[in-house]
C-alpha positions as CSV (number, residue, x, y, z in Angstrom):
1,M,79.9,103.9,68.5
2,T,78.4,103.1,71.8
3,L,79.5,100.0,73.7
4,E,76.6,97.9,72.4
5,Q,77.1,99.1,68.8
6,S,80.7,98.1,69.1
7,I,79.9,94.6,70.5
8,E,77.5,94.1,67.7
9,H,79.9,95.3,65.1
10,Y,82.6,92.9,66.4
11,A,80.1,90.1,66.5
12,G,79.9,90.4,62.7
13,T,83.4,91.1,61.8
14,A,85.2,89.1,64.3
15,P,82.7,86.7,65.8
16,E,85.0,84.1,67.4
17,R,87.2,86.7,69.1
18,T,87.2,86.4,73.0
19,A,85.1,89.3,74.6
20,L,84.8,88.1,78.2
21,V,86.5,85.8,80.4
22,C,85.2,85.0,84.0
23,G,86.6,82.0,85.8
24,E,85.6,79.0,83.7
25,Q,83.5,81.0,81.4
26,T,84.7,82.5,78.2
27,L,82.3,84.5,75.6
28,S,83.2,85.2,72.2
29,Y,81.8,88.6,70.7
30,S,79.2,86.6,68.9
31,A,78.1,84.7,72.1
32,L,78.1,87.9,74.0
33,W,75.9,89.7,71.6
34,E,73.4,86.9,71.4
35,A,73.2,86.8,75.2
36,I,72.6,90.5,75.2
37,V,69.8,90.1,72.9
38,R,68.3,87.3,74.7
39,K,68.5,89.3,78.0
40,E,66.9,92.4,76.3
41,E,63.9,90.3,75.2
42,E,63.6,88.9,78.8
43,L,63.7,92.5,80.2
44,R,61.0,93.6,77.8
45,G,59.0,90.7,78.7
46,E,59.1,91.8,82.4
47,G,57.7,95.0,81.5
48,L,61.0,97.3,81.4
49,K,60.5,100.4,79.1
50,A,62.8,102.9,77.4
51,G,63.7,105.7,79.7
52,R,62.9,103.9,83.0
53,P,65.5,102.7,85.5
54,Y,66.6,99.0,86.1
55,I,68.0,98.3,89.4
56,W,69.9,95.1,90.2
57,R,72.9,93.8,92.2
58,S,76.1,93.4,90.5
59,S,76.8,89.7,90.0
60,G,80.5,90.2,89.4
61,D,80.7,88.0,86.2
62,C,79.7,87.8,82.6
63,L,75.9,88.2,83.4
64,F,76.6,91.6,84.8
65,V,78.1,92.8,81.3
66,V,75.1,91.1,79.7
67,T,72.5,92.6,81.8
68,Y,74.1,96.0,81.7
69,C,74.2,96.3,77.7
70,A,70.8,94.7,77.4
71,V,69.3,97.5,79.5
72,H,71.0,100.1,77.3
73,R,69.8,98.1,74.1
74,L,66.3,98.6,75.5
75,G,66.8,102.3,76.0
76,A,66.5,102.0,79.7
77,I,68.6,103.2,82.5
78,A,71.1,100.9,84.2
79,V,71.2,101.2,88.0
80,P,73.8,98.6,89.1
81,L,74.3,98.3,92.9
82,E,76.9,96.4,94.9
83,Q,76.6,92.6,95.0
84,G,76.1,92.8,98.8
85,A,73.8,95.7,98.9
86,P,71.4,95.3,101.9
87,E,67.8,94.8,101.0
88,E,66.8,98.2,102.8
89,S,69.2,100.2,100.7
90,F,68.2,98.4,97.5
91,L,64.6,99.2,98.1
92,A,65.3,102.9,99.0
93,I,67.2,103.3,96.0
94,K,64.7,101.5,94.0
95,R,62.0,103.8,95.3
96,Q,64.0,106.9,94.6
97,T,64.9,106.2,91.1
98,E,61.7,105.0,90.0
99,A,59.7,108.0,91.3
100,Q,61.7,110.2,88.9
101,T,61.4,111.2,85.3
102,Y,64.6,111.5,83.3
103,A,65.8,113.8,80.5
104,P,66.5,111.8,77.3
105,G,69.9,110.3,76.9
106,I,70.6,109.3,80.5
107,S,72.1,105.7,80.4
108,D,73.4,105.1,83.8
109,I,72.8,106.0,87.5
110,L,75.9,105.0,89.4
111,Y,75.7,105.6,93.2
112,T,78.7,107.0,95.1
113,T,80.3,105.2,98.0
114,G,79.3,107.9,100.3
115,T,82.3,107.9,102.5
116,T,82.4,111.7,102.8
117,G,78.5,112.1,103.0
118,Q,75.3,110.6,101.8
119,S,75.5,108.4,98.9
120,K,74.3,110.1,95.8
121,G,73.0,108.7,92.5
122,V,74.9,110.1,89.6
123,M,73.2,110.4,86.3
124,L,75.4,109.8,83.3
125,S,74.5,110.3,79.7
126,E,75.4,108.1,76.7
127,T,77.6,110.9,75.5
128,A,79.5,111.0,78.8
129,L,80.1,107.2,78.6
130,C,81.3,107.3,75.2
131,S,83.6,110.3,75.6
132,C,85.1,108.9,78.8
133,A,85.9,105.6,76.8
134,D,87.5,107.7,74.2
135,N,89.6,109.3,76.6
136,F,90.9,106.0,77.7
137,I,91.4,104.7,74.2
138,N,93.3,107.8,73.1
139,A,95.5,107.8,76.3
140,F,96.4,104.4,76.9
141,G,96.2,102.8,73.5
142,F,93.3,100.3,73.9
143,D,93.1,97.8,70.9
144,S,91.9,94.6,69.9
145,G,94.9,92.6,71.2
146,L,94.5,93.8,74.8
147,C,93.3,91.9,77.6
148,M,92.0,94.1,80.5
149,I,92.0,92.5,84.0
150,V,89.1,94.0,85.8
151,S,89.4,93.2,89.7
152,G,87.0,95.6,91.3
153,P,83.1,95.7,91.8
154,L,81.5,96.1,88.4
155,N,79.1,98.7,89.5
156,H,81.9,101.1,90.4
157,I,83.4,103.5,87.9
158,A,87.0,102.2,88.3
159,S,86.0,98.7,86.8
160,L,82.8,99.6,84.8
161,F,84.7,102.3,82.8
162,K,87.4,99.8,81.8
163,I,84.9,97.5,80.2
164,H,83.7,100.4,78.0
165,P,87.0,101.2,76.2
166,T,88.2,97.6,76.1
167,L,85.2,96.3,74.2
168,T,84.8,99.3,72.3
169,A,88.3,98.8,70.9
170,G,87.6,95.1,70.4
171,G,89.6,93.7,73.2
172,A,88.9,91.3,76.0
173,V,88.0,91.7,79.6
174,C,89.1,89.3,82.2
175,I,86.8,89.6,85.4
176,I,88.5,88.4,88.6
177,N,86.9,88.7,92.1
178,G,89.3,91.2,93.7
179,L,93.0,90.6,94.8
180,R,92.6,89.0,98.1
181,D,94.0,85.8,96.3
182,P,96.8,87.3,94.0
183,N,97.0,83.8,92.3
184,L,94.0,84.9,90.2
185,F,95.7,87.9,88.9
186,F,98.7,86.0,87.8
187,E,96.6,83.2,86.3
188,A,94.9,85.8,84.3
189,L,98.3,86.8,82.9
190,E,98.7,83.3,81.5
191,L,95.6,83.7,79.1
192,P,96.4,83.6,75.3
193,F,96.5,87.3,74.7
194,D,99.0,89.7,73.0
195,G,99.2,92.0,76.0
196,F,97.6,92.9,79.4
197,A,96.6,95.8,81.4
198,A,94.9,96.4,84.8
199,F,93.5,98.9,87.1
200,L,94.7,98.5,90.5
201,V,94.1,100.6,93.6
202,P,97.2,101.7,95.5
203,A,96.5,99.2,98.3
204,S,96.3,96.3,95.7
205,I,99.6,97.6,94.2
206,H,101.2,97.6,97.7
207,I,100.1,94.0,98.5
208,L,101.5,92.8,95.0
209,L,104.8,94.4,95.7
210,S,105.1,93.2,99.2
211,F,104.3,89.6,98.6
212,S,104.7,89.0,94.7
213,A,107.3,91.4,93.3
214,Q,109.5,88.7,91.8
215,R,106.3,87.0,90.2
216,L,105.2,90.3,88.9
217,T,108.7,91.0,87.4
218,S,108.5,87.7,85.6
219,H,105.3,88.9,83.6
220,S,106.9,92.2,82.8
221,G,107.1,91.4,79.1
222,K,103.3,90.9,78.8
223,I,102.0,93.9,80.8
224,R,101.3,96.9,78.7
225,F,100.1,99.1,81.4
226,I,98.9,99.4,84.9
227,E,96.6,102.2,86.0
228,T,95.9,103.4,89.3
229,G,93.7,106.1,91.1
230,A,91.0,106.5,93.5
231,A,93.4,107.0,96.4
232,P,97.0,108.3,96.5
233,I,100.0,106.2,95.6
234,S,103.5,106.7,97.4
235,S,106.5,107.5,95.6
236,A,108.2,104.5,97.1
237,D,105.5,102.2,95.4
238,M,105.8,104.1,92.3
239,A,109.6,103.4,92.2
240,A,109.0,99.7,93.2
241,L,106.5,99.0,90.6
242,A,108.7,100.8,88.0
243,E,111.5,98.6,88.9
244,C,109.1,95.5,88.3
245,L,107.8,96.7,85.2
246,P,110.5,98.9,83.5
247,H,108.8,98.9,80.2
248,S,105.2,99.2,81.1
249,D,103.3,102.5,81.2
250,L,102.3,103.3,84.7
251,W,99.4,105.7,84.9
252,N,98.0,107.6,87.8
253,T,94.7,109.0,86.8
254,L,92.3,111.5,88.0
255,G,88.8,110.1,87.9
256,G,85.3,110.3,89.6
257,T,81.8,109.0,89.3
258,E,80.6,112.7,88.6
259,F,83.3,113.3,85.8
260,G,84.6,110.2,84.5
261,A,88.5,109.9,83.6
262,V,90.0,113.3,82.8
263,C,93.7,113.5,83.5
264,T,96.7,111.1,83.6
265,Y,100.4,110.8,84.3
266,N,102.8,108.1,83.3
267,F,104.9,107.9,86.5
268,N,107.4,105.4,84.9
269,D,109.7,108.4,84.3
270,G,112.1,108.2,86.9
271,R,110.6,111.0,88.9
272,Y,107.7,109.2,90.7
273,M,105.8,112.4,91.7
274,E,103.4,111.9,94.5
275,G,100.0,113.3,93.6
276,C,100.9,114.1,89.9
277,I,97.9,113.4,87.6
278,G,99.5,114.9,84.5
279,R,97.6,116.5,81.7
280,P,94.1,116.6,80.7
281,M,92.9,113.8,78.5
282,K,91.4,114.2,74.9
283,N,87.9,115.1,75.9
284,S,88.5,117.0,79.1
285,T,89.6,120.5,80.3
286,V,91.0,120.6,83.8
287,E,91.9,123.8,85.4
288,V,93.4,125.0,88.6
289,D,92.7,128.5,90.0
290,A,94.9,130.6,92.2
291,E,93.6,129.1,95.3
292,G,94.1,125.5,94.3
293,S,90.5,124.8,93.5
294,I,90.0,122.4,90.5
295,S,87.2,122.7,87.9
296,I,86.5,120.3,85.1
297,S,84.6,120.9,81.9
298,G,83.9,118.5,78.8
299,P,81.3,116.0,77.6
300,T,82.3,113.2,80.4
301,L,80.6,115.2,83.1
302,M,77.5,113.9,84.9
303,S,74.0,115.3,84.2
304,G,73.4,115.7,87.9
305,Y,72.3,113.8,91.0
306,V,69.1,112.0,91.2
307,A,66.3,113.9,92.9
308,D,68.9,116.4,94.3
309,P,69.0,119.7,92.2
310,E,70.4,121.6,95.2
311,S,73.4,119.2,95.4
312,S,73.9,119.3,91.7
313,A,73.8,123.1,91.5
314,K,76.5,123.3,94.3
315,V,79.1,121.4,92.2
316,L,77.9,121.7,88.4
317,K,77.2,125.1,86.9
318,D,77.2,126.3,83.1
319,G,78.9,123.1,82.1
320,V,81.8,123.2,84.7
321,L,82.1,121.0,87.7
322,R,83.9,121.8,90.8
323,I,85.5,119.0,92.8
324,S,86.9,119.0,96.4
325,D,90.4,118.0,95.3
326,R,92.9,120.9,95.5
327,G,96.1,121.2,93.5
328,F,98.6,123.2,91.4
329,V,100.1,123.2,87.9
330,D,103.9,123.0,87.8
331,E,106.4,124.6,85.5
332,D,106.0,121.8,82.9
333,G,102.3,122.2,82.8
334,L,101.6,119.0,84.9
335,I,98.7,118.9,87.2
336,H,99.3,117.9,91.0
337,L,96.9,117.1,93.7
338,T,97.8,118.4,97.0
339,G,94.7,116.8,99.0
340,R,91.0,117.3,99.5
341,A,89.5,120.4,100.9
342,D,87.3,118.5,103.2
343,D,90.3,116.3,104.4
344,V,92.6,119.2,105.6
345,I,93.3,119.3,109.5
346,N,93.8,122.7,110.9
347,V,96.5,122.5,113.6
348,G,97.2,125.9,115.4
349,G,96.4,127.7,112.2
350,F,98.5,125.4,109.9
351,K,96.4,123.7,107.2
352,I,97.8,120.2,106.9
353,D,97.1,117.5,104.3
354,P,96.8,114.1,106.0
355,V,98.1,112.3,102.9
356,E,101.3,114.1,103.0
357,V,101.9,112.9,106.4
358,E,100.8,109.3,105.6
359,N,103.2,109.2,102.8
360,A,106.1,110.3,104.8
361,A,105.3,107.9,107.5
362,G,104.5,105.1,105.1
363,S,108.1,104.9,104.0
364,H,109.1,103.9,107.5
365,P,110.6,100.2,107.3
366,D,108.3,99.0,110.1
367,I,104.9,100.5,108.8
368,E,102.7,98.4,106.7
369,D,99.9,101.0,106.6
370,C,99.0,104.2,108.4
371,L,96.3,106.9,108.6
372,C,96.7,110.5,109.9
373,V,93.7,111.9,111.7
374,A,92.6,114.8,114.0
375,A,92.8,114.3,117.7
376,A,91.9,116.5,120.7
377,H,94.7,117.7,123.1
378,P,93.9,119.0,126.5
379,L,96.3,122.1,126.1
380,L,96.9,122.4,122.3
381,G,93.4,121.8,120.9
382,T,93.5,119.8,117.6
383,V,96.8,118.0,116.9
384,L,97.5,115.2,114.6
385,K,97.4,111.5,115.5
386,L,98.9,108.6,113.4
387,L,97.2,105.3,113.4
388,V,99.8,102.6,112.5
389,V,99.6,99.1,111.2
390,P,103.0,97.5,112.1
391,K,104.5,95.0,109.6
392,Q,104.4,91.7,110.7
393,G,106.8,90.8,113.5
394,R,107.5,94.7,114.1
395,S,106.1,96.8,117.1
396,L,105.1,100.5,117.2
397,D,108.3,102.7,117.9
398,K,106.9,106.1,118.2
399,R,110.2,107.9,118.4
400,S,111.7,106.3,115.4
401,I,108.6,107.1,113.4
402,A,108.5,110.7,114.6
403,L,112.2,111.1,113.5
404,H,111.6,109.5,110.2
405,I,108.7,112.0,109.5
406,K,110.8,114.9,110.8
407,A,113.4,114.3,108.2
408,R,111.0,114.7,105.5
409,L,108.3,117.2,106.8
410,E,108.0,120.4,108.7
411,P,107.9,120.2,112.4
412,Y,104.2,121.2,112.6
413,K,103.3,118.2,110.4
414,I,104.9,115.6,113.1
415,P,101.9,113.7,114.8
416,T,101.6,114.3,118.5
417,Y,100.0,110.9,119.2
418,Y,100.6,107.5,117.8
419,E,98.5,104.3,118.2
420,A,99.1,100.8,116.9
421,V,95.9,99.4,115.2
422,P,95.3,95.9,113.4
423,S,94.1,97.5,110.2
424,I,93.0,100.9,108.5
425,K,89.4,101.0,107.4
426,R,89.2,101.3,103.6
427,T,86.5,101.4,101.0
428,F,86.5,98.7,98.3
429,N,88.4,101.0,95.9
430,G,91.2,101.5,98.3
431,K,90.4,104.9,99.7
432,A,90.9,105.4,103.4
433,D,87.3,105.5,105.0
434,R,88.1,109.1,106.8
435,K,84.4,109.4,107.8
436,A,84.9,106.5,110.1
437,Y,87.6,108.2,112.0
438,R,86.0,111.6,112.2
439,L,86.3,112.8,115.8
440,G,83.9,115.6,115.8
441,L,86.4,118.3,116.0
């Protein structure tokens, strides 16, 4: 069943069961369904027709889910944008999407963050959405007793694609406004549900472990699983999270707007393998060639980019999508990511993945956060530079950090330059905004 069919089903079979919680507002399945039907009539009255896009800013609350489902019920295409999308960007996307004619079956157009280039509108079919939800339900065991805590922007795949499987399985979604206030996360864990789960980017996990580890441990009996992704998580944080939640599944997932969620690994196994994304999920095939290039096939793939057939053809051909992540398959059949092709830094002929350097440096006791970038040297050419956010009360000790990295990596991966910075620029989903640090080399 589609998301909307599932909500209608539970509105009839379990009308008083909680579907959505956002702050002081709680909607049962019957109340949610009634709100969707009312919103559908409102949109129809505004002139929205089947097959046409509806562009709106995410409200970050129950109204978002109501609007999203109502658009689908009408047979229109949901185009949710960030809550703070500037008017100029909003109008540009509105013009672009409304100027197109779409193939039957397109349900969503989700705009990528654009950190490695121009933001693109990713067209997703109803089949892709349902297949991705089925991947999650099959892999993670979503059911009617689960409350999924959603803390990210609702227009983004990491949050939006948790709403689908949760409500399809008859569970409840609790929407909180980010993790800047961890109290909201822990307050959600006090709600009257059988079990809880959450998607947390690695940066959010690190914050919880740094400031609320004991509090997290006190709730370990309630948490069925934590999923992470969107950015690399260090083995140190994997181990620390496993110590707090010894009986929970801890999933590291490969996902993307263009292909959904396709591969996952439960790192609560004592090995805490950085970059491991495990095995493909039910509806997906993930392959790694001899050069480390990764290709994905299956019904979760996008239908293409809006008004950009050239870019679509570069990554999607004959039902196979090629992504910029690189990796390998180990002797146990587990897939590992080794970085992105466009992030690799060439230093004297050596190809270096900056994430590997960041993970090695990040385990230094004085470092809160760090980023490895390319820098220009007057004699050596391109070298590595490490931007470091020291922990509170600590200072930048270049020699100590260099020795720490030397004990873990090859000599050519040791940065030449080190600089203390107040923070590392990151996107809302926790990825380092590497585009902001490009030095034109």
